[in-house]
C-alpha positions in Angstrom: 0.0 0.0 0.0 1.4 3.4 -1.0 1.6 6.3 1.4 -1.3 8.1 -0.3 -3.5 5.0 -0.2 -2.9 4.7 3.6 -3.9 8.4 4.1 -7.0 8.0 2.0 -8.0 4.8 3.9 -7.4 6.6 7.2 -9.7 9.4 6.1 -12.4 7.0 4.9 -12.2 5.1 8.2 -12.8 8.4 10.1 -15.7 9.4 7.8 -17.2 6.0 7.6 -16.1 3.9 10.6 -16.9 0.2 10.5 -19.7 -1.0 12.7 -18.7 -2.8 15.9 -19.2 -6.5 16.0 -21.8 -8.4 18.1 -20.1 -9.9 21.2 -22.0 -13.2 20.6 -22.2 -13.8 16.9 -19.6 -11.3 15.5 -22.1 -9.8 13.1 -22.1 -6.0 12.7 -24.0 -4.0 15.4 -25.7 -0.7 14.9 -26.6 1.1 18.0 -29.9 2.8 18.0 -32.1 4.5 20.6 -35.0 2.1 21.5 -37.3 4.2 23.7 -35.2 4.0 26.8 -36.1 7.5 27.9 -34.2 8.9 24.9 -30.9 7.3 26.0 -28.7 5.6 23.4 -28.7 1.8 23.7 -25.1 0.7 23.7 -25.6 -3.1 24.4 -23.0 -4.7 22.1 -25.4 -7.2 20.6 -26.9 -7.4 17.1 -30.7 -7.2 16.7 -31.0 -11.0 16.5 -29.0 -11.8 19.6 -30.6 -8.9 21.5 -34.1 -10.4 20.9 -33.2 -13.4 23.0 -33.3 -11.3 26.1 -36.3 -9.7 27.8 -35.3 -6.2 29.0 -37.0 -5.0 32.2 -38.2 -1.5 32.1 -40.8 0.4 34.1 -43.6 -2.0 35.2 -41.8 -3.5 38.2 -42.1 -4.2 41.9 -41.0 -1.1 43.8 -38.7 -3.1 46.0 -37.1 -6.0 44.2 -37.5 -4.8 40.6 -39.2 -7.9 39.2 -41.7 -7.3 36.4 -44.9 -6.4 38.2 -47.8 -3.9 38.4 -46.2 -0.4 38.4 -46.0 1.4 41.7 -46.9 -1.6 43.8 -45.0 -4.3 45.8 -45.0 -7.9 44.8 -46.2 -10.7 47.1 -42.6 -11.9 47.9 -41.5 -8.5 49.1 -44.8 -7.9 51.0 -44.0 -11.1 53.0 -40.5 -10.0 53.9 -40.2 -9.1 57.6 -36.8 -7.4 57.2 -35.7 -5.1 54.5 -31.9 -4.5 54.3 -31.9 -3.3 50.7 -33.6 0.0 50.0 -34.5 -1.5 46.6 -33.0 -3.5 43.8 -33.1 -3.2 40.0 -32.1 -5.6 37.2 -31.5 -5.3 33.5 -33.1 -8.4 31.9 -35.3 -11.4 32.8 -33.5 -14.6 33.9 -34.7 -16.5 30.8 -33.0 -19.5 29.2 -30.8 -17.4 27.0 -29.6 -15.4 30.0 -29.0 -18.5 32.0 -26.8 -19.9 29.3 -24.9 -16.7 28.9 -24.3 -16.3 32.6 -23.2 -19.9 32.9 -20.7 -19.5 30.1 -19.3 -16.4 31.8 -19.5 -17.4 35.4 -18.7 -21.2 35.4 -16.8 -21.7 32.2 -14.7 -18.5 32.6 -15.5 -16.9 29.2 -14.2 -13.5 30.3 -14.9 -11.7 27.0 -18.6 -11.8 28.0 -17.9 -9.3 30.7 -18.4 -6.6 28.1 -22.0 -7.8 27.5 -22.8 -8.1 31.2 -21.5 -4.6 32.0 -23.4 -3.1 29.1 -26.6 -4.6 30.5 -25.8 -3.3 34.0 -25.0 0.1 32.5 -28.4 0.1 30.7 -30.1 -0.6 34.1 -28.0 2.0 35.9 -29.0 4.7 33.4 -32.6 3.8 33.7 -32.8 3.7 37.5 -29.7 5.2 39.2 -28.4 7.9 36.8 -28.5 11.2 38.7 -28.5 9.7 42.1 -25.6 10.6 44.4 -23.9 7.3 45.0 -20.9 7.2 47.3 -19.5 3.8 46.1 -20.2 0.5 44.4 -19.4 -2.8 46.1 -20.0 -6.5 45.2 -20.9 -9.9 46.5 -17.7 -11.6 47.5 -16.8 -15.2 46.9 -15.4 -17.6 49.5 -11.7 -18.1 49.0 -12.2 -21.8 48.0 -14.8 -20.9 45.3 -12.5 -18.1 44.1 -9.7 -20.6 43.7 -12.0 -22.9 41.8 -13.3 -20.2 39.4 -10.1 -18.1 39.3 -12.2 -14.8 39.3 -15.2 -13.3 40.9 -17.7 -12.3 38.2 -19.5 -9.8 40.5 -16.2 -8.0 41.4 -15.2 -7.9 37.7 -18.5 -6.5 36.6 -18.5 -3.9 39.5 -15.0 -2.8 38.6 -15.9 -2.2 34.9 -19.2 -0.5 35.8 -17.4 1.8 38.3 -15.1 2.9 35.5 -18.1 3.6 33.2 -20.2 5.6 35.7 -17.3 7.3 37.6 -18.2 6.0 41.0 -15.6 4.6 43.4 -15.5 0.8 43.9 -14.8 -0.6 47.4 -14.7 -4.1 48.7 -16.8 -4.0 51.9 -17.7 -7.6 52.5 -16.1 -11.0 53.2 -17.6 -14.4 52.8 -16.2 -16.5 55.6 -18.3 -19.7 55.1 -18.3 -21.8 51.9 -21.8 -22.6 50.6 -23.1 -24.9 47.9 -24.4 -23.4 44.6 -27.5 -21.4 45.6 -29.2 -22.1 42.2 -29.8 -25.6 43.4 -31.7 -24.6 46.6 -35.3 -23.6 47.2 -36.1 -20.3 49.0 -35.9 -21.7 52.5 -32.7 -23.5 51.8 -31.1 -20.3 50.4 -32.1 -18.3 53.4 -30.8 -20.9 55.9 -27.5 -21.4 54.0 -26.7 -17.7 53.7 -27.7 -16.6 57.2 -24.8 -14.6 58.6 -22.4 -15.8 55.9 -21.3 -12.3 55.0 -19.2 -10.1 57.3 -18.5 -6.4 57.0 -14.8 -6.2 56.3 -13.9 -3.0 54.3 -10.6 -2.7 52.5 -7.9 -0.7 54.3 -8.0 3.0 53.7 -11.6 3.4 52.8 -13.3 6.5 54.1 -17.0 6.8 53.9 -19.5 9.1 55.4 -21.8 8.0 58.2 -24.7 7.8 55.8 -23.3 6.5 52.5 -25.3 5.5 49.5 -24.0 2.1 48.3 -25.0 0.1 45.2 -24.3 -3.6 45.6 -23.5 -5.5 42.4 -24.3 -9.1 41.6 -25.0 -11.2 38.5 -28.6 -12.5 39.2 -31.4 -11.9 41.6 -33.5 -15.0 42.3 -35.1 -15.0 45.7 -33.2 -11.9 46.9 -31.6 -13.8 49.8 -28.0 -13.1 48.7 -28.5 -9.3 48.4 -30.6 -9.2 51.6 -27.9 -11.0 53.6 -25.1 -8.8 52.1 -27.2 -5.7 52.8 -27.6 -6.9 56.4 -23.8 -7.2 56.8 -23.1 -3.8 55.3 -25.7 -2.2 57.7 -24.1 -3.9 60.7 -20.9 -2.0 59.9 -22.6 1.1 58.6 -26.0 1.3 60.3 -27.1 4.5 58.5 -26.1 3.4 55.0 -28.6 3.3 52.2 -27.9 0.1 50.3 -29.3 -0.5 46.8 -29.0 -3.6 44.6 -28.1 -3.9 40.9 -28.0 -7.2 39.0 -27.8 -8.2 35.4 -30.8 -10.6 35.6 -33.9 -11.1 37.6 
């Protein structure tokens, strides 16, 4: 290629940049606004792949964020006797496509899917938390044995990437001192019993937070809400005046 051809190609690339590729099928992606309160949708998926997922928008439970009658509380939340999370929000439904994608990322270590997960979290953030004064993000920790098995904590990785996108500090606030079996294999009662007091407030050294911080807790999926609730309990034991919110990829 001659010098002039390189210059011309460079100019053409600036004027007509190539479309990014879908993170799942590698087909070109065109980002368009899709009625999300006028905000640009930057989920790196093509139209076909994106249609596999059911995005959660406005008609949700006020507390847990599940699809529900707007401005009301679902039956599960109404039965809760304790509320350690101010409220929680999620990006998409936990359907079969989302289950498969999360399993590929979380259990098979396909780290390139982190981009998709964080883009979904960012979409939910912009919809529900944009404009809120948030003091820090934190995440659900893994027990050291599980971390050794998986080699990475998906919640921590997503929280780190999201913190960079939204410009909010990320702090590790929790420790998981007891190993537990996979919670996806338990019913609601089993999850509650297994996770009772499993998280402990153990902030990283050097963290300085106000007495009443606003904290958003990141995890991959909200099922019964037990994990977020117990983590919120632990945070409030260390910071009783904290406002703790939840943000997950799927619900």
